C-alpha positions as CSV (number, residue, x, y, z in Angstrom):
1,M,-20.0,-24.8,121.7
2,N,-17.1,-27.2,121.7
3,S,-14.0,-25.4,120.4
4,A,-12.5,-28.5,118.9
5,I,-13.1,-29.3,115.2
6,P,-15.1,-32.6,115.3
7,F,-13.4,-34.1,112.2
8,T,-10.1,-34.1,110.4
9,P,-10.4,-32.7,106.8
10,D,-8.8,-34.6,104.0
11,L,-6.6,-32.0,102.3
12,S,-5.5,-34.5,99.7
13,Q,-9.0,-34.1,98.1
14,Q,-9.0,-30.9,96.1
15,P,-12.4,-30.2,94.5
16,E,-12.8,-28.1,91.5
17,V,-14.6,-24.9,92.5
18,V,-16.3,-22.6,89.9
19,P,-17.7,-19.3,91.2
20,F,-20.7,-17.4,89.9
21,F,-21.0,-13.8,91.0
22,D,-24.3,-11.9,91.5
23,A,-23.2,-8.2,91.4
24,P,-26.4,-6.6,92.7
25,S,-26.2,-8.6,96.0
26,N,-22.4,-9.0,95.9
27,T,-23.0,-12.8,96.3
28,F,-20.9,-15.7,95.2
29,S,-22.5,-19.0,94.4
30,Y,-20.3,-22.1,93.7
31,V,-20.3,-25.3,91.8
32,V,-18.1,-27.7,93.7
33,K,-17.0,-30.8,91.7
34,D,-15.6,-34.1,93.1
35,P,-12.2,-34.4,91.3
36,A,-12.8,-38.2,91.1
37,S,-16.2,-38.2,89.4
38,K,-18.9,-36.1,87.8
39,A,-20.7,-35.5,91.1
40,C,-21.1,-31.9,92.2
41,A,-22.7,-29.6,94.7
42,V,-24.1,-26.1,94.5
43,V,-23.4,-23.7,97.4
44,D,-25.5,-20.5,98.1
45,S,-27.5,-20.1,94.9
46,V,-29.2,-16.8,94.0
47,M,-32.7,-15.9,92.7
48,E,-32.8,-12.2,91.7
49,I,-35.6,-9.9,92.6
50,D,-36.5,-6.4,91.4
51,Y,-38.1,-5.4,94.7
52,A,-39.7,-2.2,93.5
53,A,-41.4,-4.0,90.6
54,G,-42.1,-7.2,92.5
55,R,-40.5,-9.3,89.8
56,L,-38.3,-12.4,90.1
57,S,-35.5,-13.5,87.8
58,L,-33.6,-16.8,87.6
59,D,-30.9,-15.7,85.1
60,G,-28.1,-16.4,87.6
61,A,-29.5,-19.8,88.5
62,D,-29.8,-20.6,84.8
63,K,-26.1,-19.9,84.3
64,I,-25.3,-22.5,87.0
65,I,-27.7,-25.0,85.5
66,D,-26.2,-24.5,82.0
67,Y,-22.7,-25.0,83.4
68,I,-23.6,-28.2,85.2
69,Q,-25.4,-29.6,82.1
70,G,-22.6,-28.5,79.8
71,Q,-20.1,-30.3,81.9
72,Q,-22.4,-33.3,82.2
73,L,-22.2,-33.2,86.0
74,E,-24.5,-34.9,88.4
75,L,-25.9,-32.5,91.1
76,Q,-26.1,-34.2,94.4
77,W,-26.3,-31.4,97.0
78,I,-27.7,-27.9,97.1
79,I,-26.1,-26.3,100.2
80,E,-27.4,-23.2,102.0
81,T,-24.7,-22.0,104.5
82,H,-27.5,-20.1,106.4
83,V,-30.8,-18.2,105.9
84,H,-29.5,-15.3,103.8
85,A,-30.7,-11.8,104.5
86,D,-29.4,-10.1,101.3
87,H,-30.5,-12.4,98.5
88,L,-33.2,-15.0,97.7
89,S,-32.3,-18.6,97.2
90,A,-32.8,-20.4,93.9
91,A,-32.4,-23.8,95.5
92,P,-35.9,-25.2,94.6
93,Y,-35.6,-24.1,91.0
94,I,-32.2,-25.7,90.6
95,Q,-33.5,-28.9,92.3
96,E,-36.5,-29.0,90.0
97,K,-34.2,-28.8,86.9
98,L,-31.3,-31.0,88.1
99,G,-32.2,-32.9,91.3
100,G,-30.1,-33.0,94.4
101,K,-30.9,-32.6,98.1
102,I,-31.3,-29.2,99.7
103,G,-29.4,-28.9,103.0
104,I,-29.0,-26.3,105.8
105,G,-27.9,-26.3,109.5
106,A,-30.3,-27.9,112.0
107,D,-30.7,-24.6,113.9
108,I,-32.9,-23.4,111.0
109,V,-35.7,-24.2,113.4
110,T,-34.5,-21.4,115.7
111,V,-34.5,-19.0,112.7
112,Q,-38.0,-20.2,111.6
113,N,-39.4,-19.7,115.0
114,T,-37.9,-16.2,115.3
115,F,-39.0,-14.9,111.9
116,G,-42.2,-16.9,111.9
117,K,-43.3,-14.6,114.8
118,I,-41.9,-11.4,113.1
119,F,-43.9,-12.1,109.9
120,N,-46.9,-13.4,111.8
121,E,-46.9,-16.7,109.9
122,D,-49.9,-19.0,110.6
123,T,-49.8,-22.7,111.4
124,D,-49.3,-23.6,107.7
125,F,-45.7,-22.4,108.0
126,A,-43.8,-25.4,109.4
127,R,-41.1,-24.4,111.9
128,D,-39.3,-27.8,112.0
129,G,-37.0,-27.4,109.0
130,S,-39.1,-29.8,107.0
131,Q,-38.9,-27.6,103.9
132,F,-35.3,-28.8,103.5
133,D,-34.2,-32.3,102.6
134,A,-31.4,-32.5,105.2
135,L,-30.6,-30.7,108.4
136,F,-26.9,-30.7,109.4
137,N,-25.6,-30.9,112.9
138,D,-22.0,-30.0,113.9
139,G,-19.6,-32.5,112.5
140,D,-22.0,-34.3,110.2
141,Q,-20.4,-36.0,107.3
142,Y,-21.8,-36.3,103.8
143,H,-20.4,-37.1,100.3
144,V,-20.3,-35.5,96.9
145,G,-19.3,-38.5,94.8
146,Q,-16.1,-39.6,96.5
147,L,-15.5,-36.2,98.0
148,V,-15.8,-36.3,101.8
149,C,-17.6,-33.2,103.2
150,H,-18.2,-32.0,106.7
151,A,-20.6,-29.5,108.3
152,L,-19.1,-27.2,110.9
153,H,-21.5,-25.1,113.1
154,T,-20.3,-21.5,113.0
155,P,-23.1,-19.4,114.6
156,G,-22.9,-15.8,115.5
157,H,-24.0,-14.1,112.3
158,T,-27.2,-16.2,112.6
159,P,-27.9,-19.2,114.8
160,A,-28.0,-21.6,111.8
161,C,-24.7,-20.7,110.1
162,M,-22.7,-23.7,109.0
163,S,-19.4,-23.7,107.2
164,H,-18.9,-26.6,104.8
165,V,-15.5,-28.3,104.5
166,M,-15.2,-30.2,101.3
167,G,-11.8,-31.8,101.1
168,D,-9.3,-28.9,101.2
169,A,-12.1,-26.3,100.4
170,C,-14.2,-24.6,103.0
171,F,-17.3,-22.5,102.3
172,V,-17.8,-20.0,105.1
173,G,-21.0,-18.3,104.2
174,D,-21.1,-14.8,105.8
175,T,-18.9,-15.7,108.8
176,L,-15.8,-14.3,107.2
177,F,-15.0,-12.0,104.4
178,M,-11.7,-11.5,102.5
179,P,-9.0,-10.4,105.0
180,D,-9.4,-6.8,104.0
181,G,-13.2,-7.1,104.5
182,G,-13.2,-8.5,108.0
183,T,-16.2,-10.3,109.3
184,A,-20.0,-10.6,109.2
185,R,-22.3,-8.4,111.2
186,A,-23.8,-10.0,114.4
187,D,-26.8,-7.8,115.1
188,F,-29.6,-9.7,113.4
189,P,-32.2,-11.5,115.6
190,G,-30.3,-14.5,117.1
191,G,-26.9,-13.1,116.2
192,D,-24.2,-12.5,118.8
193,A,-20.7,-11.0,118.5
194,T,-19.1,-13.2,121.2
195,T,-20.5,-16.3,119.6
196,L,-19.3,-15.1,116.2
197,F,-15.7,-14.6,117.5
198,Q,-15.7,-18.1,119.0
199,S,-16.9,-19.6,115.8
200,I,-14.3,-17.8,113.8
201,R,-11.5,-18.8,116.1
202,R,-12.7,-22.4,115.8
203,L,-12.8,-22.1,112.0
204,L,-9.3,-20.6,112.0
205,S,-8.0,-23.7,113.8
206,L,-8.4,-25.6,110.5
207,P,-5.1,-26.4,108.7
208,G,-3.5,-23.2,107.3
209,E,-3.5,-24.4,103.7
210,T,-7.3,-24.9,103.7
211,R,-8.9,-22.9,101.0
212,L,-11.7,-20.5,102.1
213,F,-14.4,-19.4,99.7
214,M,-16.5,-16.3,100.5
215,C,-20.2,-15.8,100.1
216,H,-19.8,-12.1,99.6
217,D,-17.2,-9.5,98.6
218,Y,-17.7,-5.8,98.8
219,M,-14.4,-4.8,97.2
220,P,-13.0,-2.4,99.9
221,N,-10.9,0.4,98.6
222,N,-12.2,-0.3,95.1
223,R,-10.0,-3.3,94.5
224,E,-11.0,-6.1,92.1
225,V,-13.6,-8.6,93.3
226,A,-12.1,-11.6,95.1
227,F,-13.6,-14.7,96.6
228,E,-10.8,-17.1,97.7
229,T,-8.3,-17.0,100.5
230,T,-6.8,-19.4,103.0
231,I,-6.9,-20.0,106.8
232,A,-3.2,-18.9,107.0
233,E,-4.0,-15.6,105.2
234,Q,-7.0,-14.9,107.5
235,R,-5.0,-15.6,110.6
236,A,-2.2,-13.3,109.5
237,S,-4.1,-10.4,108.1
238,N,-7.9,-10.4,108.6
239,I,-8.6,-6.8,109.8
240,H,-11.0,-7.9,112.5
241,V,-9.8,-11.3,113.8
242,H,-6.2,-11.8,112.9
243,D,-4.1,-13.6,115.5
244,G,-3.6,-11.4,118.5
245,V,-7.1,-9.9,118.5
246,S,-8.8,-10.7,121.8
247,E,-12.5,-11.6,122.2
248,T,-13.1,-8.4,124.1
249,Q,-11.5,-6.3,121.4
250,F,-13.5,-8.0,118.7
251,V,-16.8,-7.8,120.5
252,E,-16.3,-4.0,121.2
253,M,-15.4,-3.4,117.5
254,R,-18.2,-5.6,116.1
255,E,-21.0,-4.2,118.3
256,A,-19.9,-0.6,117.6
257,R,-19.7,-1.2,113.8
258,D,-23.0,-3.0,113.7
259,A,-24.7,-0.1,115.4
260,S,-23.8,2.1,112.4
261,L,-25.1,-0.3,109.7
262,G,-28.4,-0.1,108.0
263,M,-30.5,-3.2,107.2
264,P,-29.7,-5.0,104.0
265,R,-31.9,-3.8,101.1
266,L,-33.5,-7.2,100.5
267,I,-33.7,-8.5,104.1
268,L,-37.5,-8.6,104.2
269,P,-38.1,-10.6,101.0
270,S,-35.0,-12.7,101.6
271,L,-36.0,-13.9,105.0
272,Q,-39.5,-14.8,104.1
273,V,-38.4,-16.9,101.1
274,N,-35.2,-18.4,102.5
275,M,-36.7,-19.6,105.7
276,R,-38.9,-21.7,103.4
277,A,-35.8,-23.2,101.6
278,G,-36.3,-20.8,98.7
279,H,-40.0,-21.5,98.2
280,L,-42.4,-18.5,97.9
281,P,-45.2,-18.1,100.4
282,A,-48.6,-19.6,99.4
283,S,-50.6,-17.5,97.0
284,D,-53.5,-15.5,98.4
285,T,-57.1,-16.1,97.5
286,N,-56.7,-14.2,94.2
287,G,-53.8,-16.5,93.1
288,V,-51.1,-13.8,93.6
289,V,-48.1,-14.3,95.9
290,Y,-47.5,-11.5,98.4
291,L,-44.5,-10.8,100.7
292,K,-45.1,-8.9,104.0
293,L,-43.6,-5.6,105.2
294,P,-43.6,-5.7,109.0
295,I,-43.2,-2.2,110.5
296,N,-40.7,-1.5,113.2
297,Q,-39.9,-5.2,113.8
298,L,-36.2,-5.4,112.8
């Protein structure tokens, strides 16, 4: 991976960012508005699931839709920073209501191949990313109205992780948490602690005043929920990767920490849905949709 940032962010463009918090999964979704127009994007939407009851809810997505409609915004992009393992995506539902293109990193094909095997998907499950409208490569540029946006490949948590730089705002997915929360785990299939460190140091070479928006916050030490920080704050005080932490130190810490973690509660339904861009698997012969529970595979 080239350590250089393949673009120069335009920090003079300062999008309006509105967070929506899903408490059960500790997930932030965002509406990102072009300051010069009514165009907007949605980042990392959530579809709720009562796993024990097998019931889905789109209450959180409806709040996002209501906000966009209430502000008379035009939805142009629905961005997935990666294939989430802790919540289901509401991207297709939001697209059906408001339009927009669903985009994810091009290495989604690696994730689809890995989990297509784990879930024993048949040939009806495409492994080419075609469930998404756009596949981003490192450095790709796109627009939300007049807002210039860039995709930055930041693998390590998963192979397909992308951070999205929209003007002076950067949406980091699970790569980083708030400074007192540290960093994402790197032990999922396709994850790698060394790669994660390199991605983070690359990310931290962005200008110090760049605003960073988290996908999750777990409120360490019972503090209030938080979602926004800066590159400068991360470099100064992130408990895992502040300036001065070596790659060797980070990898040793990350691998030891990951070995102590349990799997996310919703990993099995989340992966099956999210690798399909938020679509459910095809219904069975009785018309009912089922999700699989592979035994001893993760």
